[in-house]
C-alpha positions, 0 to 999 in steps of 0.5 A: 330578069333578076332583081338586080337587073330590074333597078329602073322598074323597081325605082318606078314602083317606089316613086309612084308609091311615094308620089301618092304618099307625099300628096303634093299634086302641085309639084306636077303638071304632067305625071306619066302613066304607070303602064307607060313608065313601067314599059320604058323602065323594062326597056332600060333595064333590058338594055343595061343588062345587054351591056349598053352604056347607060350611066343614068340607068336606074335614075328617075328624072323630072323636067320643068314644063318649059322644057320639051318632053316628047308626048307631054304638052309644054305649058310653061305653067300656062294652060293653052300656051303650048303644044305637044312636042314631037321630040325632047329638048336637047338636054332631055334627049341626052339624059334619056339616051344615057338611061334616065327615065322621065317621071313627069313634067313639073310646075314652075313660076309661069313663063319662068318669071319668078323666084318664089314658086307661087306664080302658077295656075297649077298651084303654089309649090310648097317647101318640101319640109314646111308647107307654109313656106315657098319652094323657091322658083321658078324651077319649083316643082323640079327642086321639090321633087328631088328634095322629097326623093321622088326623082333622082335628077331634075332639069330646071332653067335659070335666068335670074336664079331659078336653078339656084334659089330653089336648090338652096331652099330645098337643101339640094345641089343646083348646077347653072352652067356657062351660058350656051354650053347646054343647048336650049333647043326645045326650051321656052325662052324667058330672056333668050340672051341669059337663059340656060338649062340647069340640073338638080340632084341631092348631091354634087357628084350625081349633078356633075354626072348628069351635067356632063351628059346633058352639056356639049354640042353647044357653045365651044369650050376655049382652048385654054379652059381651066377644069379644076381649082388650085389646091389652095384656091383664093375666093372672094366673098361679099364685104357687106350682106344686104337683104340677109337677116342677122342669123343668116349673115352669121351663118354665112360668116361661119361657113366662110371660116369653115372654108378657110379651115380647109385651106381656102384663102377667102377675102372680102370684096365690095359687091356694089357693081354686081348688085347694080347689074342685078337690078337691070334685069327687072328694073331696067330695059333688059326686061324687054326680053321677057316681052320678046319671049311671050309678050304676044301670047300674053297680049292675045290671052288678055284681049281674047278673054282667056286671061284667067290662065295668066298669073296676074303678077307675071302678066303685069311683068311681061306687059310692062316689059312691052313698053320698054323703048328700044333705046333704053334696052340698048343703053342698059346693055351697054351699061351692063358691059361696063359693069361686067368689066368693073366686076371682073376687076373686083375678082382679079386674082380670085378663083371664084366668088362665094355668096349666099344663094337665097337671102331668106326663106319667106312664107307663102303669106309673105309672098302673097302680101308683097309678090314683087318685093319679096321676089326682088329680094330673093334674087339679090345674090343670083340676078347678076350671074347670067347677065355677066355670063358666069358659071355657078354651083349652088350647094347646101351648107347646113341649116340656120335657125331664125325667127321662122324656125330652121331653114335650109342654108346654101352657098353658091360658088360663082366662077368665070365664063367656062370655068365651070370645073373650077366652081364645082371643084370649090363647091366640093369643099363646101358641100355638107351631107345635107339633112337626110330628106324623107326617102320615100323612093327606095333606092334613090340616089343609088347611083350617086358615084363621083364622076372620074373627070370634071364634067366639062371634060365629059361635055367636050372641053379638050384636055391633054394628058401630061405625065410628071415624075417630080417637081410638078407632082402634088405637094412639090415646088412646081405644082403651082405651074400646073394649077394656075392653068386649071389642070386636073390631077388625074391620079398616080400612074406608072411608066412602062419598064423602059426608063432609068431615073437620074438626079439632076443638079438643078434648082429646084432639084429634078429627076431626069428619066432616060429611056433604056433597055435596062429600065424600070417602072417609075411612079408618076402622076397624070394631069389633064390640062388644056392644049393652050396650057400645054403650049405655054409649058412648051414655050416657057420651058427652061433649059435643059427641059423639053416635052416628049412622049412617054409610054405607060405600063398599060401601053398608053401614051402621054406627054411628059417632060424631057431633058437633053442628053448632056444634062441626063449624062451628068446626073446620078442614077437613082432608078432603084428608088422608082419614085422621086419623092421616095428618093427625096425622103430617104436622102433628105434632098430638096423637093425635086422635079422631073425630066424625061429623055429618050436615047432614041428619037426624043421627038415631041408628041404631035397631033395632041388630042383629048383622051390620048392616054 
C-alpha cells in the first residue's frame, strides 16, 4: 500500500505522538489503544483504496463521553454512571460509516451540566492556548482536542450552549443544528426536550461536511425549507451587549461593521425577550428536565455513599431541580412559548441574528471562586437558542485583547428552525482564517474541502433543480424571487443543443427558448429550491410564462421556465449569442429574464424529486 493510501494509518501515528507531546490527559476519559487504532485505520485505508465511498477517510474523530461509542464506557464524566454500549450512538455510527476513525472519548462538564469545562472528576479541561483559562463546556475535551490538532472532528452536545461556548473560546467552528435533525439515540440526556448533538472542526467546510453526514433520519425537513441566504442578507444584532467587557463589546461592533462591508444589512434589535427566556433554563421550572435525566442516579449516589464521584456543583443543580413543582414547569413552558412568539416578531424581516458567542474568557480561579455565577454569565447569548428551537453556527472571528491578554473571539449566527443552511451561508461571510493552532498532528484538516451543497441537502432536505436563462440569474432583476425562498445557486450549466433563444418584449426583458432541431447549447444557471417554493413559482407565474422540462448538455433533466408559442413567435432570434447576459451587454439592453418553450409537447415536469438533474 503506497503512502498515499495509508492516510488514516499515518494520521493515527501522528495523532498519538501529538497526544504525548501536548500532555493534556484531562482531555480524555478513554483513549483507544494503539494496536486497535492502527488495525481500524488499515481497514479504512484498504476500503478507500478499493473505491468505497468514504468522504471522511483519513480524518480522526473525538466523541464527548455522554455519546455512545461501542466498546467505550459512557460515563458522562461520572465514574460508575454508565456502561459499555454494544453499538455507537446514531451520529457516531454515521460518521464512522463515512470513514472517520474514533481516537477516543472526551471529558465534559459532568452530565453536560455547565458551560465552563471544569465540572469533572477527571479534571478541569484547560484552554488550548492559556492553561490558566477555562476551555468552555460542557463539550470541553472535544473542543480542545480539535483546537490542538489532535483530531479533525469532534462530536459534542448542546443544550444551553455546550457546542458553541467551547468553540468560541478555542477559536474553532461549532455547528448546533435544529433540534431533532440529528438523532439523539445513544446520547445521555441533559434536558431531553432541548438536547442536540453538535460537531466541531477547525473550519466551517469540514464541519458542514460532517454535519451533512451525521444528520438525517430524524426530524423531517419541511417542504418549504430554505437552504441558503440571499445575496444581500439582513441580520439583526443586539442593541445592547450585557455581560461583555468594553474591549469585547468594541470587538463585536467592529465585526458587525466588517459584515456590513461584505454587503450584509445589519440592524440592532432589543434582545430582552431572548435573555428573559435564557434565564428560564436555570432559574425557572425548566431545570426540572435535568432531574428527569439523571436525578435518580444522583440521589442514589449520594445516599449510597459514593458521592465522591459527583461534581458538587452539578449534584447541587440536579438535586435542586428535583424540587421543582410540576405546576411551575407547566407555567414556565407556557411562558417560554409566549417569549418565543415575541422573539420571532423581533426577527421579522431578518434572515438571522448575529450575537457574541461567549461574553468573556474567565480563568480557572475565577470559576472556582464563583462556579454558578460565572457559568450563568457564560450562557448569556446561548441559553435561549435551543429553548426557541433555533439553528446556530459558531465561528471564530479573530482575537480580542483585554485585561487578561489575548482571547479568542467568536460570533454565532442564529437562524430560524430548519434554516440551518441560511445560518451556515451567513457564517461563511464571518469566518476568518483563525490563528493557526499548534499542528502537532501531521496532515490535520487535509480533507477540509467545501461540500458542494448545503449540508441540509446532504442530510435529506428535499430540493428541486431549476434551470434559469435570464432574469432569475445571479445579478439579474428577478433573482430575489429565488433568494427569498432560500434557493441555493448550484452553478452555471449548459443546455443541450436543442433550443433557440429569442428576445421577448416584456418588462423586464426576457428571453424565450424554443426547442428546435437547429438549436444551440445555451448558457444557463441551476438553482436548488424546495418543492413548495417551486409550487409557488408555478402558481404565481404571469402570462406568458409556464414551467416545463429542459434537457442539459450532459443528458440530465431539470425544471425550467416556459412561455407560450405566441409570445415566442413574436420574439427576435438571438440564438447566436447563446447567453442572455452577453446579448444584453452587447446591445445595452435592459436586464432580462428567461422563458422556455418546447414546440413539441411542453408538458410540465411531474413527480419532481430531489436530485433529478
